[in-house]
C-alpha positions in Angstrom: 61.6 17.7 -39.8 58.0 18.2 -40.9 57.4 17.4 -44.6 56.0 20.2 -46.7 53.3 19.4 -49.2 54.6 19.8 -52.7 53.0 22.4 -55.0 51.9 21.6 -58.5 54.1 23.0 -61.2 53.9 22.8 -65.0 56.7 22.8 -67.5 56.9 22.5 -71.2 59.6 20.1 -72.5 60.8 19.3 -76.0 59.3 15.8 -76.7 62.7 14.2 -77.0 63.7 15.6 -73.6 60.4 14.4 -72.1 61.0 10.9 -73.5 64.6 10.9 -72.2 63.3 11.9 -68.7 60.7 9.1 -68.8 63.4 6.6 -69.8 65.9 7.6 -67.1 63.2 7.9 -64.4 62.0 4.4 -65.3 65.5 3.0 -65.3 66.0 4.4 -61.8 62.5 3.3 -60.5 61.4 6.9 -60.0 58.5 9.0 -61.2 59.3 11.8 -63.7 58.6 14.4 -61.0 60.8 12.6 -58.5 63.6 12.3 -61.1 63.5 16.1 -61.7 63.7 16.8 -58.0 66.6 14.3 -57.6 68.5 15.9 -60.6 68.0 19.4 -59.2 69.3 18.3 -55.8 72.3 16.5 -57.3 73.1 19.6 -59.4 73.0 21.9 -56.3 75.2 19.5 -54.3 77.7 19.1 -57.2 77.9 22.9 -57.7 78.6 23.4 -54.0 75.3 25.2 -53.4 74.2 22.7 -50.7 70.6 21.6 -50.3 68.5 23.5 -50.0 70.5 26.4 -51.6 70.4 29.8 -49.9 67.2 31.6 -50.7 65.2 28.5 -51.4 63.2 28.3 -48.2 59.6 27.3 -48.5 57.2 30.2 -49.1 54.6 31.3 -46.6 51.9 29.6 -48.6 53.1 26.2 -47.5 51.8 26.7 -44.0 49.4 24.1 -42.8 45.6 24.3 -43.4 45.0 24.6 -39.7 47.3 27.6 -39.5 45.6 29.3 -42.5 42.2 28.8 -40.9 43.3 30.1 -37.6 44.8 33.2 -39.2 41.6 34.0 -41.1 39.2 33.3 -38.2 37.6 36.4 -36.8 38.8 37.3 -33.3 36.4 36.9 -30.4 35.1 40.1 -28.9 36.1 40.7 -25.3 33.3 41.3 -22.9 
């Protein structure tokens, strides 16, 4: 399966929650971003939603740069 490039996302956390995230991520040898991903995946599995849950397919903007360039390129005129 081809990996999809992650997209930047910003969240605001209570400072205590952010510190707790840093502590548990460090304990698990993960980055904070990877810990959040792992926690979300675990929650979905535990709740019987599966992974990825229905309706969570990657958006069209995740297509490769090559595909984006090809889609924007002007079409050649026929002679």
